[in-house]
C-alpha positions in Angstrom: 60.2 -21.5 -62.9 61.9 -24.6 -61.5 64.3 -27.0 -63.2 66.2 -29.7 -61.4 67.1 -28.2 -58.0 67.0 -24.5 -59.0 64.8 -21.6 -59.6 65.2 -19.1 -62.5 66.3 -15.6 -61.9 67.4 -12.8 -64.2 70.2 -10.3 -63.6 68.7 -6.9 -64.4 70.4 -4.7 -66.9 69.2 -1.5 -65.2 70.5 -2.0 -61.7 72.6 -5.3 -61.7 70.4 -6.9 -59.1 68.9 -10.4 -59.5 65.1 -10.7 -59.7 62.4 -13.2 -60.6 61.0 -12.8 -64.1 57.9 -10.7 -64.1 56.5 -7.2 -64.5 53.5 -4.9 -64.6 50.1 -5.9 -65.9 48.5 -4.1 -68.8 45.1 -2.6 -68.2 42.4 -5.3 -67.8 45.1 -8.1 -68.1 44.5 -11.1 -65.8 47.5 -12.0 -63.5 48.1 -15.4 -65.2 48.1 -13.8 -68.6 50.5 -11.1 -67.4 52.8 -13.8 -65.9 52.8 -15.7 -69.2 53.5 -12.5 -71.3 56.3 -11.3 -69.0 57.9 -14.7 -68.9 57.9 -14.9 -72.7 59.2 -11.3 -73.1 62.0 -11.9 -70.6 63.0 -15.5 -71.3 61.6 -16.4 -74.7 59.5 -19.3 -73.2 55.8 -19.7 -73.9 53.0 -22.2 -73.6 54.0 -23.3 -70.0 51.6 -24.6 -67.4 51.6 -21.8 -64.9 50.1 -22.6 -61.5 49.1 -19.9 -59.1 51.0 -20.0 -55.8 50.5 -16.9 -53.8 49.3 -13.3 -53.8 51.5 -10.7 -52.0 49.3 -7.6 -51.4 50.6 -5.9 -48.3 49.0 -2.4 -48.2 52.4 -1.1 -47.0 54.1 -2.2 -50.2 54.5 1.0 -52.2 56.3 1.4 -55.6 57.6 4.8 -56.6 58.5 5.3 -60.2 60.9 7.8 -61.9 57.9 9.5 -63.6 56.4 10.4 -60.2 53.8 7.7 -60.0 53.4 6.1 -56.6 51.3 2.9 -56.4 50.5 0.1 -54.0 51.9 -3.1 -55.5 50.4 -6.5 -55.7 52.5 -9.5 -56.7 50.9 -12.7 -58.0 53.3 -15.6 -58.0 53.0 -18.5 -60.4 55.2 -21.5 -60.8 56.0 -24.2 -63.3 58.4 -27.1 -63.3 60.3 -27.8 -66.4 61.0 -31.4 -67.4 64.0 -30.5 -69.7 66.6 -27.8 -69.9 65.0 -24.8 -71.5 66.4 -22.7 -74.4 66.4 -19.3 -72.7 66.6 -16.0 -74.6 67.9 -13.0 -72.7 65.9 -9.8 -73.2 67.1 -6.2 -73.1 65.9 -6.1 -69.5 68.5 -8.5 -68.3 72.1 -9.6 -68.7 71.8 -13.1 -67.5 69.2 -15.9 -66.9 70.4 -18.5 -64.5 68.9 -21.3 -62.3 69.9 -20.9 -58.7 69.8 -23.5 -55.9 68.1 -22.7 -52.5 71.5 -22.1 -51.0 72.6 -19.7 -53.7 69.3 -18.0 -53.6 69.8 -16.9 -50.0 73.1 -15.2 -50.9 72.2 -13.2 -54.1 72.0 -9.5 -54.3 68.2 -9.5 -54.9 66.0 -6.6 -55.6 64.4 -5.8 -52.2 60.9 -6.1 -53.5 61.6 -9.7 -54.4 62.6 -10.8 -50.9 59.2 -12.3 -50.1 59.3 -14.3 -53.3 62.8 -15.4 -52.5 61.5 -16.8 -49.1 58.6 -18.6 -50.9 60.9 -20.0 -53.6 63.3 -21.3 -51.0 60.4 -23.1 -49.3 59.2 -24.6 -52.6 62.7 -25.8 -53.4 63.0 -27.5 -50.0 59.7 -29.2 -50.5 60.8 -30.5 -54.0 63.9 -32.1 -52.3 61.7 -34.3 -50.1 
């Protein structure tokens, strides 16, 4: 989610790292529907025009969970540009919601699984500046 010259990130309450809003799809849930649901759950925003940007589906990307499940992860990235400052609502999953510039984005302690999205977001922010 872009506003002015920044991209929205959340500071996670479970590990203190920054991450892009998102999460796991429910059974039979379409990626765009998942993105919209997770965005609403984590920020309080709904009804946004989400546009598909990229699918990250590297077979070597594995997620291991505390319950013992090990899965290959697929990340569908969507974007939207806001025309006005949003009224954000912090969920129990995070302690902060903040827009970060491209420069700040490169310096954040980001969840390692979000590094490919960071690179993509930095490129999208650079394009928006032109």
